[in-house]
C-alpha positions, 0 to 999 in steps of 0.5 A: 910600268918597268922601263927595262925593254928586254930582248926576250920576255918568257912567260912560264918557269917549268923546264921549256921556258927556263931551258930557253932562258938559260940559252939565251943568257948565255947569248948575252940576250936580257931575258925576263921569265914570268912565273906564275907557280903552278908547274903541271907536275907539282903533284908529283914526288919526282920527275922521271926520264930526266937524264941524270935527274931521275926522282927529282922532286919537280920544284927543285928542278926548277928551283936549280933551273931558276939559279942558272938563269940568275948566274948568267944574268936572266930576270925571273920574277913572279907573277901572272901574265894575262895578256900581250898586245903588239907595240911599234917596237915588239910587244908589251906583256900586261901582269894581273897586278897591272905590271908591265913589261916592254920585250923585242920577242916573246916565247910562251911556256905556260904549259898545260891543264890537266882535266880530269872526269868529275868522279869523287876522290878522283883529284885527291889522288892525281899525282900520287895514286892517279897516274897518267903515263907508264914513262912518268909512272910505270917503274913505281907502280910495277908488278902492282895490280893497276885499273886504267879508267876509261875517258876515251879512244886511248884508254884501250891502248893505255890499258895495253902500255901498262900492261908493260910494267904489271900483269895485273891489268883492269880496264874499267869501261865507265860508260865511255869506251866501246873496244872495237872487235879488234881492240878486244882481241887484242885485250885478251891476248893481253889478259886485261880484264874488263869491267862494265859500268859507270865510276861513282868513285876512287876510294882511299884509307889515309891518302893511300888508294885502295880501291874503286867502286862502280856507280852500282855498288861493285868494288875492286880493289887496285893499288894504282889508277892511270887515266888519260886526262883531258891536256889542254895547253893554257893559252889565254895568252898567245890567244890575246895575240891572236893565235888560237888552240888546234885539235890534237890529233890524236884525240889527247886535247888542244895545243897551240901550233908551231913549227919545228923552232917554236914560231908560232904564225904570229911574228916574234911569238914563239911556244915551248914545252906543253902548250905547243907539245902536249904530249911533251915529258919533261926533258922533251919540253926542256929541249923544246926551250934550248931549240926556241932560244936559239932560234929566237937569238938568230931572228934577234941577230937578222934584226940588228944585222938589217939595222946595221945595213941600214945604218951603214947604207940608208940615207941618213948613215954616215957612209952617206953623209960622207959620200955627200961630204966629199961631193961638196967639200972635195979636198976641204973636207980632209982640211985643204983648199982645192981652190974651186968654189961650191958653184964648180962642183956641178949641177948635181948639188943645188943651194936652197936659200 
C-alpha cells in the first residue's frame, strides 16, 4: 500500500477530475488522480463548445490537463478504482490490481456510459456518423440528411432540436416512440418526416455512414444519425460507500445526486461531471470540477481550523499545560522562587502518590 496519505483522491481523469485536481494542487493540497483511461468522448474527433479549445482532440485535451496537474505537484496514475471504504481518518481506495491509497477526502468523477440500442452497425458508427448532442455535433453535420432514431420520450424533442441545423430531418419511430397529438403537430409544422417501423441496421461503406434499413426491408439515404442514449452514471465506487443512483427527471438515465458544490449524502465524499450531471458537456464538467475542488479545500480548511482550536484549548494543549504550570509553580515557572511551598497553592491542586 502507498503509505502517502493524500488530502484528496480523485477517481477519474476526465475534464471534471483534472480541473478539480488543478484547483486543489494550486491550493497546495496533496492530490492523487486515479484514471482508468476510458473517457466517454474517446470516439469523438474533437471537443466542441469549450472556449479556446473548440475542435481539439479529446485525448489531447486530457493530456494537457494531466500536465497542468503535474506542474502544480499533483500525482496522476493509471488504474481502475473498484471500491472505497471509510477509515478512522478518511478513506481507503482499492484498485483492481490490489493497490490501496489513503486520503482525507474523496472526489468521484467517473462519468457515465452511453447505452445504445442493439442495432447492427450502430455501435461501430458511434462518435462518427452516429451522434447524440446537437450542440456537440450539429455544426459538423449542418445541412445534411439527418435521421433521428426513436429510443424514448426525448426523441421527438431531439428531432425538433436538430431541425435547427438542417431542413432535412427524418424521425424513425423504431416501434418505440408514439408521438402525442401535440407532438405530431410540431413535427408537421417543422417539416420533419416521420417513418414507422423497427430499424434493422445502420449502414456504412468504408466506415462512412450511408443510410438506415428497416426490418421490413425499406432503406433510407441519410448522412448522419442522432440517437438519445441511455446515460448511466459509472457509480460502482460510490455505491461501495452506500450511495445509490437516481432516475433523471427527464428520463435520460441515472445519476448520483449532489448539492450545487458536489457534496454527496456521505460526508467527505464528492462527485462532479457526468456521474452527477448526465447532461453536462465537457466545459460544464470542467466547471463543476473547479467548484468541487474549491468546496473540498474549504472543507479541509474547516477541519484544520477545528484541529487548531482543539490544539489550543483542548485538555492536553500547550495553553492548558501552561495554565497548570502557573497554578502549580507560580513564579518558579520563570526560574524565580517566590518562597511558597506546593502546599500553599490551595485546595484546587492535590498531589497523588
